[in-house]
N, C-alpha and C positions, 0 to 999 in steps of 0.2 A: 321309429315308433311314434305314433300319433300322440301329441301332448295336449292336454286340455288346458286352455288359457286360464280357465277359472281356478284350476288346481295350482297354477303358477302363483296366483295371488295369495292362496293359502300358504304356499311354500315360503313366501318371503315375509310372513307376518313376524317371525321371531328368529333370532340367531342364537346358537349356543353360547353361554357365557365362558369366560376364561377362569373364573374363580368359583369354587364350590365350598359349601359348609354343611355340617351335619344337621344343625337346627334342632337337635334333640336335647331337651332339658326338662326341668320340673314342670314347665308349662305344658309340655307334651303329655306327661303322665296325668296331670289334672284334666287335660283336654280329653284323653281317652275315657276317663271315668265319667266326665260330663256328657260326652256323646253317647256312651253305652247306657247310662241310667236316666238320661233326660230326653235325648233326641230319638233313640231307638223306639221307645214305646209310641211316640207320636207318629213315627214313620209307619210302624206296623198297623196302627189304628187307622190311619188315613188310607193305607193300601186296601184295607177291607171296606172302607166307606166309599171312597171315590175312585179307587183303582190306581191311584198314583201316590206313592209314598213321598216323603219330604227329603229324599236322598240328596239332591243338589242343594235344596234349601237348608237342610241341617248343616251342611258344610259351611255355607255362608253365614248362617246365624252364629255358629260356633266361633268362626274367625272374627266376626264383628264384635261379639261379646268379649273375647280375649283381647282384641285390639284396644277396646275401650278401657278394660281393666288395666292393661299395660300403660295406656296413656295417663291414667290417674295415678299410676305408680311411678310416673316420671321416667318411663322407658317405652320402647317400641318393639313390636314384633318384627323380626327379620323376615325376609322373603322366604327363606328356607323353613323357618318356624311356621309360617302361614301354610306353606305347602304340606308340611307334615300333618298339621291339623286337618287339612283338606283330605289328605291321603287316608288318615286314620278314620275319618268320618265315613269314607267310602267303604272301608273294610268293616266297620262296626255296623253300618246300616244294611249289610247283607242279611242280617237276622237269620242265621242258619236254622234255628229251631222254629222259625215261622213255618218251615216245611211240615212240622208236626201238625199244625192246624189244618193243612191240606190233607195230610194222611188220615186224620180222624174223620174228616168229611168223606174222603174217598171210600173208606171201608163201610160207611153207612149210606152212601149215596144211592139215589134212584138209578143212576147210570150203571153202577156196579151190579145192582139187583136185576136191572133190565137185561144186561148182557150175561148174567149168570156167572160173574167173576168174584163174588164176595168170598167164597171159600178158598179161592186161589191166591188171594193177597197174603203174602207171608207175614208171620207174626213179628218178624224183625223190622217190618215197616210200620205196622199199627196192630194193636190187639183186635181180635175178632169182634163183630157187632154185639156179641153177648157179654162183653167185658163190662164190669161195673164202673170202670174208669170212664167209659163213654157216657154213662148215665150221670155220673157225678161231675163230669167235665173237669177232669184233673189229670195232669201229667205226672203228678207225684204218687204213682201207683206202680206196683211191681211189674204189671203187664207192660209198662212203658220203659222199663229199665234197659232192655236190649236195644230198642230203637234209639234211645238217647245216647247210650254208650257208642253205638255204631256211628251215629251222626257226628258225635264229638271227635271220634278217631279219624273219620274221613276228613273232617275239617282241619285237623292238625296236619295230616299228610298234604292236604291241598295248600295250606299256607307255606309249608316247607317247599313244596313243588313249585311255588311261585318263582323261586330263584333257580330253577333248573333249566329246562330246555328253552323256555321263553327268554331267559337272560342270554343264553348262548346265541340264539337267533338274533337278538338285539345287537350283540357285539358283531355278528357277521354282517347283518344288513346295514347297520349304522356306521360302524368303525371301519369295516373292510370295504363294503360296497358303496358307502357314502350315499345311501338313498335319502331322499329329502323328507319323507313322512309329512305330507302336506296338512294332515288334520291334527297333528300333535299340538301345534301352537294354539288352537282353539281351546284346548283344555287347560293350557298354562296361563293364558292371559287373565282370566278372572281372578286367580289367586294373586297375581302380580298387582292387580288394581288395588286389592285390599292391603297389600304390603307397603303401600306408599306412606310416607311420613306425613304429618300435618302440613309441613311446608310444601312438600311435593304436591299434595292435593290441591293447594291453592293455584298451582301452575298447570296441573294435569287434568285431562278430560276423563280419566278412568273412574275416579270417585264420583264425579258429577253424573256420568252415564249410569253407573251402578245405582245411585240414589234415585234417579228417575224411574228405573225399572223396579226398584224396591217399593216406591210409593204406588205404582200401578198394581203391583202384586198385592199390597196391603188392601187397596180398595176393592179389587176383584175378589180376593180371598174372603173378605168380610161378607160378600154376597153369596159366593159359591160354596164356601166351606163353613164359615162361622155361623151364619144365620140358620141354615137347616139343622145343624148339630145342636146348637143351643136351644132353638125353638122346639125341637123334638124332645128335649129334656124337660121343658117347662110346660108344654101343651100336649094335647092328645095326639096331634099330628104335626110333623115338622113343616115349616114354611119353606118351600123350595121355589124361589123366583126363577132359577135356572135348573131344569131337570138334570138329574144325575143318573146314569152316566151320559145319556143323550136324549134328544127329542125323537121319539119313535114315530116314523112316518110310513112304515111298510104297509100297514093296513089301509092307508089312504091312497097308495099308489099301486096296489097289487093288480087292479084292473088294467092299468096302462102299462105297468112294468112288472109282469109276472116273474116270480123267482128272483127278484132284485130286492136286496135289503136296503131300505132307504131311511134316512134320518140325518140329524146333524148334531155334532158334539159342540156345545157352546163354551168351550174352555179356551179363553183367549191366550193361554200359555202356548197353544198350538201356533198362534200367529208368530210369536217370538221364535219358536222352534223352526218355523218355515223361513224366517229371516236368517237363521244360522246355517241351516243345511245347504249344501250346494244346490244352486237354482235348478239345474237340469235334472237332478235326482228327484226333486219335488214335482216338477212338471211331468216327468216320466210316471210318477205315481198317479197323477191326474189322468194321463193318457191310459194307463192300465185300468183305472176306475171307469172311464168312459167306454173302453172296450167291453168291460164287464156288463155295464148297463145296456149296451147294444146287444151283446152276445147272449145274455141269460134268457131273455124272452124267446130268442130264436131256438136256443137249445131246449127250452121248455116245450115249445111248439112241436119240435120233431121228436120229443119223447126221451131226450137224454137226461134232462133234469126232471125226472118223473116223480121223485119223492116230494117235491114241493107241492103244496096245495094252499088255496086262499085261507086266510086266518092265521097263518104263521107269522111270528114276529121275527126280529133280526136274528136272534140266537138260533132258532129252529131253521130259519131259511139258510143261514150260513152253513150249518151242519149238514142239512139235506143236500145242498149244492156241492159241498166238499165230498160227500159220500158218492154222489152220482158222477162227478166230473173233475172237480178242481183239485182233489187230492192227487189224482194221477197226473193231471196236466201240470200241477205245481212241481211234482217230482221231475218231470221232463224239463221244465224251466230251470230248476236247480241244477240238473245235470248239464244243461247248456251253459249256464253261468260258470260252473266249475270248469268245464272244458275250455271256455273262453279265457278264464283266469289262468289256467295252466299254459295255454298257447301264448297269452300275453307275457307271462313270465319267461317262457322259453325264448321268445323274440327279444326280450329285454337284455339278455346276456350279450355282452360285447358291444352294447350300444352307447356306453358312457363315453363322453368326450375325453380326449387325452388330459390326464392330470386330475380328472374328477374322481376316479376310483382309487381307493386306498390299496394297501398290500396286506397279505396274510400276516405280516409281522405285527400289524396293528391289533390282531386278535390276542396276541400275547404281551403287547405293550400298550395298554390303554392310556388315555390322557391322565396327566398328573392331577391328584386331588379329587378325582371323581368318586373315589371310594370303591373302585372295582375290585373284585376278587378273582382268583385264578379260574380260568375256563375249565380246568380239570375238576375243580370243586363243583362247578355248575353241572357238568356232565355226570358227576357222581351223584348229585342230588336227583337228577333225572332218572338214573338207573335205580337208585334206592326207592324213590316214590313209586315208580312204575311197578317194580317187583312187589312192593307193599300192596298196591291195588290188585295185582294178579293173585297174590296169596289170599287176600280178603275175598275176592270173587270165587276162588276155588273152594273156600270154606263155606261161603253162603250158598253157592249153586254148584254142588259137587257133580251133578249129572250133566252139566254143560261141558262141551269139549274145552279143556284148558288151553289147547293150542291157539284158540281164538283170542284169548286174553293176551298172550304173548305177541301175537300178530298185531293186535290193536296198539299195544304200547310201544313196540320196537320197530314196526314197519309202517303202519298207516299214519300214526301220530307224527313222526318226524317229517314224512313227505308232505302231508297236507299242511302242517304248521309252517314249513319253509315256503311253500307256494303262497300261503296266506300272508306271511310276514313280508314277502316281496311285494305283494299287491298292496298291502298297507303302506309300505315304503314308497311305492311308485305312484299309486293312484288314490290312496286313502280309502280303499275298499276291502272288506272282509270276504274271504272266499271259503266256502265249505262244500263238501260233497254231500248231497242230501241222501238220507236213508241208508248210509253205509252201515251204521250200527244196526238199524232195523233189519236190513237185508241179511246181515251175518247171523242175527238171531234166528231169522226164518230158515236160513240154510242149516243152522245147527239143529233146528227142530225137524226139518225135512230129511236130512241125510244122516244125522247121527242119533236120531230117535229121542231127542229131548222133547218133553212135554211139560208145560207149566208157564207161569208168568213171573217167577222170581227173578229171572235174568233181567227184566225191564227195570228192576229197582236196585240192582247191584251196582256198586261204584266201579263201573267199567273204565279201564285206563285208555279211553278214546278221547283225546283232547285236541284242541286246536290252539296253539300258543301264539298265533299270529297277532292277536290283539294285545298280548302282553308286551310285545315289542314297542307298541305305541305308548304304553304306560311308562316304560323305561325311558323312552325318548322325552316324555313330558317331565320326568324327574330331572333329566339332563338339562332341559331348557330353562328350568327354574333355578338351576345352580345348586341343587340339593345333592349331598353326598349319599351314596347307597348305604353307607354305614348307618346313617340316621334312619333310613327306611327299615333296615333290619332290626334296629333297636325298637322302632315303633311297632313292628310286627310282634315282637316278643311281649311288649306291654299290652297291646290291644287284644290279643287272642283270648286270654282268660276273661277279660272284661266282656267281650262279645259272647262267649259261651254262657257265662252266668246270667248276664242281663237278658239275653235272648230267651233262655228257658223261663226265667221268672216272669217276663212280660207276656210271653205266649200263654202261660198258665193264667195270668191275671186277666187278659183280654177274653180268653175262652170262658172264664167263670162269670164274666159280666153278662154274656148272652150267648145262645147257641150260634155256631158259625157253620154255614151262612144263616142269616135271619134278617128280619126287617131292620135290625139295628146296624147291619152291615150291608147296605143296598148293593154295592158293586159286586161283592161276593155272591149275594143272592141272585143277581142278574146273570153273571157270567160263569160262575164255577161249574154249573151244570154242563155248559157247552164244552168247557175245557176237559171235564171228566169224560164226556162222551168221546171226544177226539182222542184222548190218550188211551182210554180203555179199548176203543175200537181197534187200535193198532196192536194192543196186547193180545187180542184174540187170535192173532196170526200164529202164535206158537202153541196153541192148544190143538188137540186132536179134533177131527171133525171138520165141518164146513165153516171155516172162519169168516166172520163178517169183513175182516180186512181184505181177504182175497175176493170177496164179492165186490168190494169197492175199487180194487186195483184193476185197471184196464190197460193192457199193453199199448193199444192203439192211441189212447189218450196221452200216455207217457211219451210216445214217439212224436205226437203232434206238438206237445209242449217243448220238447227238445228241438224239433225242427223250427218252431216259431222263434225260440230264443236265439239259435245260431243265425237264422236268416235276418232277424232284426239287428243283431250285432253287426253283420257284414254290410247291411244296408246303411247303417249309421256311419260305418267306416268309409263306405263308398261316397256318401254325400258330405263327409267332413263334419257330421253332427257330433255333439259331445257324447262320449261313450257312457257317461253317467246316466244318460237317459234310459238305457236299458235296465240298469239296476232299479231305477224308479218304476219302470213298467212292470218288472217282476213283483215289486212290492205292491203295486196297485192291483195286480192280478192274483195276489195271494189269498183272496177271500177271507182276510181278517175283517174285523168290523171297520167299514170304510168311512164312518161318520165324521172322523176328524180331518179328513183330507181337504175339505173345502177351506177351513180356516188356515190350514197349513199352506195351501196354495195362495191364499190371500196374503199371508205373511211374506211368502217368496216374491210375489208380484210387487208388494209394497216396498220391500227391501231393494229389489232390482231396479224398479222404474221410478222410485221417488227418493229413497234415502241414499242409494248409490250415486244418483245424479247430484243430489244436494251436497253430500259430504265426500264424494270421490272414493278412492280406494281405502281411505280411513274407515269407511263404514264396515269393512271386513273385520276390523278390530273392535268397533263399537258394538256390533251385534252380539257376540258371545258375552260381553260384559253386561249388556242390557238384559239378556236372558238370565244371567247369574243374579242380577238384582231382582228381577221378577220372581225367580224361584225363592229368593230370600224373603221377599214380602209375603208370598203365599205360605212359606214355611212358618213365619211368625204367627199368622192368623191360624194356621193349622195347629201349631203347638198350643195356642191359647184355647182353641176349641177342644182339643184332645184333653188338656188338663181339666177343663170345665166338666167334660163328659165323664172322665175317669173318676173325678172326685165325687160328683153327684151320684153316679151309679154305685160307687163303693159305699157311700153313705146309705143308699137304698137297700144294701144287703145286710146292714148291721141290725142286730136284734132289736134295738130300741127305735 
């Protein structure tokens, strides 16, 4: 099997420790409350303003704050305590009730009215557009009771399910098959940098590199985030030295490049992301973008991209092109990648060198001290959670064939999860089969007489647990016992549920969402609504817009292109990651961030890698973590300023 040299470098970044600790104590409980009630609102607010929450930044800010408090208390945070704070921040910042903000928009959106779907959106997703709760902008209304209870219940099942099939696959791929998981060390290194003691920091590079990234993030965040938010509160119009979310150039290039969305996103965080991502995956994205720039004018001239017309901006151009060609072509590409992934996994069996592979006894005898629990408990959790999802779906969508729900949970999910887990373990790549869920919905509508769109909102038990195996590997690499992770989950869940609901309500009351107060949501939510609702028309009676957009010949072309490109790369010995990047570049998402990402990849490859050697692979993720922390600090300050002033503006006096 062809092995990518670049992946080998990632593989060797970090080795599993021999000693494990829980890391759960009173600091963890205080950390959960701090994250939920101070970090979560900032992340939600920035997600609506600039399109990027402070997810990574909130983790680093929390860890740094607690590390400094510990230092002044004449103690230090252990590496496991640092990782638990990091882990809980990720769980807390998922903000489950933020989805209610999207639901209230969707039921009132121009896209839903234009496609005639307003009356079909079920009341357990959002109240109808005539509900007084939408006028008053409040979730504390009886019309929202069912959506809130349903969302909370689904979240509880999801957190339990986290230790089900994903954990079983981790034990199989890591303990039995001894796969290397090349991308797992990237996630573990940042937390280890912050766990160093004061004496260690004097001798180590990690804290110094983190601090450099942090100062860059503070400086850029002051211009990109802080200035427009604060000036918008003090003056009639905000001062934006750097346009958010991007510099729109489509109108200037439409004569030369018809049907091509052009622009540039001036977020230098993309440079740091480009330094961390595998080089050939980024270059593949550039290749895909160049193909798109060349191909779109040709497709427009021959009448394939016929919905595009001069005057369209990025959002309308991308949607029109998706409708005419790229949705079908992208389905074909996704099928090709899935087929290649399955083939890659099949070829990998039996390829391990003698002594590399473990035995099935390891499945029942895990390493001492790691906090593992019985594999039978894990499988029991998987069966319980899947049946809970099935019963919930049967209750919510009684007219849809229940046999589909069982097939999703007990046939499709285990197969695709194992394939994806092996690909994560071998090549650091996530594999999914595109539109399986959507195709089964359409089949249910066509052959079993189902009509409606409720099925699109139901908690279908169709999951891919491949990514969960990487998370468990990261836990192992940091020396954290699973028992500490389980305790952290129990503590963080109620905090997340309460804080997410309270701050969703608070942010909605400040201003309508979307509106000029939330520029990213105002710019892009319309496109997202059009894309999702277009797909949902496929299960309604009549001439569905989805079937108008779906073209079999374009699907076949995409699949043929993907498979051919893969085998050409194999033939010439080029990195396989290139094709994953090409697919991303051809995905017709907003391409404006690609240029800075490529600049970061080139800078890392041809300057920093030569200057610092293989150590740069370790420096880059820590530098990105520091930058995220600096951006998060400015974002938190700006959010606090905005929420306080807007709250005062609502007071009677």
